[in-house]
Backbone as JSON, one array per atom type, in Angstrom:
{
  "sequence": "MVTPEGLTCQSCAMPMTTPEELGTNGDGSPHDEYCTYCFQEGEFTDTDLTLTHMIDLAAEMMVSDEGISEPTAKLAARESLAPLKRWR",
  "N": [[-4.63, 2.14, -9.49], [-2.67, 2.87, -12.22], [0.63, 3.1, -13.05], [3.43, 4.36, -15.01], [5.18, 2.26, -14.67], [3.59, 0.15, -13.94], [1.04, -1.45, -11.97], [-0.22, -0.01, -8.91], [-0.55, -0.59, -5.47], [-3.57, 0.14, -3.92], [-3.75, 0.56, -1.25], [-1.31, 0.51, 0.2], [0.5, 1.67, -1.52], [2.48, 0.23, -2.79], [4.41, -0.68, -5.58], [3.19, -2.98, -7.97], [4.58, -5.36, -9.66], [4.78, -7.94, -10.5], [2.83, -10.93, -11.08], [2.61, -12.37, -8.69], [2.62, -10.47, -6.73], [0.12, -9.39, -6.67], [-2.98, -8.98, -4.94], [-5.67, -11.19, -3.89], [-8.95, -12.17, -4.99], [-12.03, -13.36, -3.48], [-12.53, -15.77, -4.8], [-10.04, -16.6, -5.45], [-8.93, -15.52, -7.71], [-6.78, -13.07, -9.31], [-6.47, -9.81, -7.88], [-6.34, -6.63, -8.97], [-6.09, -4.15, -7.72], [-5.09, -4.11, -5.15], [-2.26, -5.16, -3.2], [-0.7, -8.35, -2.39], [0.07, -8.3, 0.26], [-1.7, -6.63, 1.48], [-4.27, -7.49, 0.77], [-6.1, -10.39, 0.66], [-7.82, -13.26, -0.48], [-10.2, -11.87, -0.97], [-10.45, -10.02, 1.09], [-9.23, -7.42, 3.27], [-6.05, -7.77, 4.76], [-5.46, -6.69, 7.22], [-7.91, -5.62, 8.92], [-8.38, -3.65, 10.77], [-6.63, -1.62, 10.3], [-5.67, 1.75, 10.07], [-5.53, 4.88, 8.26], [-3.75, 6.62, 9.53], [-2.13, 4.83, 11.0], [-1.04, 3.36, 8.87], [0.44, 5.37, 7.63], [2.33, 5.84, 9.65], [3.66, 3.35, 9.64], [4.72, 3.28, 7.02], [6.34, 5.56, 7.1], [8.21, 4.8, 9.06], [9.59, 2.8, 7.64], [10.7, 4.35, 5.58], [12.4, 6.07, 6.99], [14.18, 4.2, 8.05], [15.09, 2.77, 5.73], [15.77, 4.74, 3.84], [16.95, 6.77, 5.18], [15.89, 9.29, 5.8], [14.49, 12.13, 7.56], [12.1, 11.74, 10.26], [9.82, 13.55, 10.32], [9.82, 14.42, 7.62], [9.49, 11.99, 6.31], [6.95, 11.2, 7.24], [5.35, 13.19, 6.13], [5.76, 12.71, 3.38], [4.73, 10.1, 3.23], [2.04, 10.53, 3.94], [1.23, 12.16, 1.79], [1.45, 10.37, -0.35], [-0.19, 8.22, 0.36], [-2.78, 9.07, 1.28], [-4.45, 9.81, -0.99], [-5.14, 7.33, -2.06], [-7.35, 4.64, -3.02], [-8.32, 2.99, -0.85], [-8.23, 4.71, 1.34], [-9.78, 6.92, 0.81]],
  "CA": [[-3.85, 3.15, -10.15], [-1.64, 2.34, -13.11], [1.75, 4.02, -13.27], [4.2, 3.9, -16.18], [5.85, 1.0, -14.33], [2.61, -0.91, -13.72], [-0.02, -1.2, -10.99], [0.16, 0.43, -7.57], [-1.52, -0.99, -4.47], [-4.43, 1.23, -3.49], [-3.75, 0.6, 0.2], [0.03, 0.82, 0.72], [1.25, 2.34, -2.59], [3.55, -0.61, -3.31], [4.3, -1.05, -7.0], [2.95, -4.41, -8.18], [5.2, -5.59, -10.96], [4.68, -9.35, -10.86], [1.52, -11.5, -10.7], [2.67, -12.84, -7.31], [2.43, -9.33, -5.84], [-1.29, -9.01, -6.67], [-3.87, -9.58, -3.96], [-6.59, -12.16, -4.48], [-10.38, -12.1, -4.71], [-12.55, -14.5, -2.72], [-12.45, -16.99, -5.6], [-8.64, -16.89, -5.72], [-8.45, -14.8, -8.89], [-5.98, -11.89, -8.96], [-7.11, -8.52, -7.65], [-5.3, -5.71, -9.44], [-6.06, -2.87, -7.01], [-4.41, -4.25, -3.87], [-1.18, -6.14, -3.2], [-0.9, -9.56, -1.6], [0.29, -8.01, 1.67], [-2.86, -5.89, 1.98], [-5.57, -8.04, 0.38], [-6.07, -11.82, 0.33], [-9.1, -13.97, -0.46], [-11.31, -10.92, -1.0], [-10.52, -9.21, 2.3], [-7.99, -6.8, 3.71], [-5.34, -8.61, 5.73], [-5.57, -6.01, 8.51], [-9.17, -4.88, 8.81], [-8.36, -2.55, 11.73], [-5.61, -0.66, 9.9], [-6.14, 3.1, 9.76], [-4.59, 5.67, 7.46], [-2.7, 7.12, 10.42], [-1.2, 3.73, 11.29], [-0.32, 3.06, 7.63], [1.43, 6.44, 7.46], [3.4, 5.57, 10.61], [4.42, 2.19, 9.16], [5.47, 3.68, 5.83], [7.38, 6.5, 7.53], [9.27, 4.01, 9.72], [10.4, 2.15, 6.6], [11.45, 5.38, 4.86], [13.48, 6.51, 7.87], [15.14, 3.1, 8.14], [15.67, 2.38, 4.44], [16.25, 5.86, 3.03], [17.69, 7.68, 6.04], [15.33, 10.64, 5.86], [13.95, 12.46, 8.89], [10.75, 11.25, 10.5], [8.79, 14.48, 9.82], [9.81, 14.39, 6.15], [8.94, 10.69, 5.92], [5.51, 11.21, 7.51], [4.72, 14.05, 5.12], [5.79, 11.98, 2.1], [3.8, 8.97, 3.33], [0.67, 11.07, 3.89], [0.95, 12.62, 0.43], [1.31, 9.25, -1.28], [-1.21, 7.26, 0.8], [-4.12, 9.65, 1.46], [-5.33, 9.77, -2.17], [-5.41, 5.98, -2.53], [-8.74, 4.2, -2.93], [-8.69, 2.47, 0.47], [-8.25, 5.76, 2.34], [-10.68, 8.03, 0.44]],
  "C": [[-2.79, 2.46, -10.99], [-0.6, 3.43, -13.31], [2.48, 3.57, -14.52], [4.89, 2.55, -15.93], [4.87, -0.15, -14.15], [1.56, -0.49, -12.71], [0.56, -0.77, -9.65], [-0.93, 0.01, -6.59], [-2.27, 0.23, -3.95], [-4.62, 1.27, -1.97], [-2.4, 1.08, 0.72], [0.95, 1.52, -0.28], [2.43, 1.52, -3.12], [3.35, -0.85, -4.8], [4.11, -2.57, -7.12], [3.42, -4.74, -9.59], [5.17, -7.05, -11.41], [3.31, -9.88, -10.44], [1.48, -11.94, -9.23], [2.42, -11.71, -6.31], [0.97, -8.88, -5.77], [-2.03, -9.7, -5.55], [-4.81, -10.56, -4.66], [-8.03, -11.88, -4.06], [-10.79, -13.34, -3.92], [-12.46, -15.81, -3.46], [-11.01, -17.36, -5.98], [-8.08, -16.19, -6.95], [-7.68, -13.55, -8.46], [-6.84, -10.64, -8.81], [-6.07, -7.45, -7.97], [-5.29, -4.33, -8.77], [-5.26, -2.93, -5.71], [-3.35, -5.34, -3.95], [-1.5, -7.31, -2.28], [-0.7, -9.32, -0.11], [-0.93, -7.33, 2.3], [-4.19, -6.6, 1.77], [-5.44, -9.49, -0.05], [-7.47, -12.41, 0.48], [-10.29, -13.03, -0.31], [-11.44, -10.02, 0.21], [-9.18, -8.57, 2.6], [-7.35, -7.67, 4.78], [-5.37, -8.01, 7.12], [-6.79, -5.1, 8.45], [-9.23, -3.68, 9.76], [-7.36, -1.45, 11.38], [-6.25, 0.67, 9.55], [-5.11, 3.81, 8.89], [-3.45, 6.17, 8.33], [-1.67, 6.04, 10.73], [-0.4, 3.37, 10.04], [0.75, 4.12, 7.37], [2.6, 6.2, 8.4], [4.29, 4.41, 10.13], [5.3, 2.56, 7.96], [6.61, 4.63, 6.2], [8.53, 5.78, 8.22], [10.18, 3.36, 8.69], [11.26, 3.18, 5.86], [12.63, 5.88, 5.7], [14.58, 5.46, 7.91], [15.86, 2.85, 6.82], [16.32, 3.53, 3.68], [16.99, 6.91, 3.85], [17.17, 9.11, 6.07], [14.72, 10.88, 7.24], [12.52, 11.96, 9.03], [9.68, 12.24, 10.03], [8.69, 14.48, 8.29], [9.18, 13.1, 5.65], [7.43, 10.66, 6.13], [4.77, 12.07, 6.48], [4.66, 13.33, 3.77], [4.81, 10.81, 2.11], [2.36, 9.46, 3.24], [0.31, 11.49, 2.47], [0.74, 11.47, -0.55], [0.16, 8.31, -0.91], [-2.63, 7.85, 0.83], [-4.99, 9.61, 0.21], [-5.73, 8.37, -2.64], [-6.84, 5.54, -2.19], [-9.16, 3.75, -1.53], [-8.93, 3.61, 1.47], [-9.15, 6.94, 1.98], [-12.01, 7.87, 1.11]]
}
């Protein structure tokens, strides 16, 4: 997904604004659909990760960093993550 600001990771929804944030293919070339935290050397870094767990992780960060309630954070995380390529 390309936003006005640039690329968005299709696993965690992180904006990827620098080449260092891009994941890598098996041959080491940049992968522009997934970030380096989610995808390295042609594979997901956490192959057992589920959408539910990703929503929980994202919600925890939103509660901590933005001070919003957990139910609101989980709803926002689900709305932003569920449509992404990895979770369809």
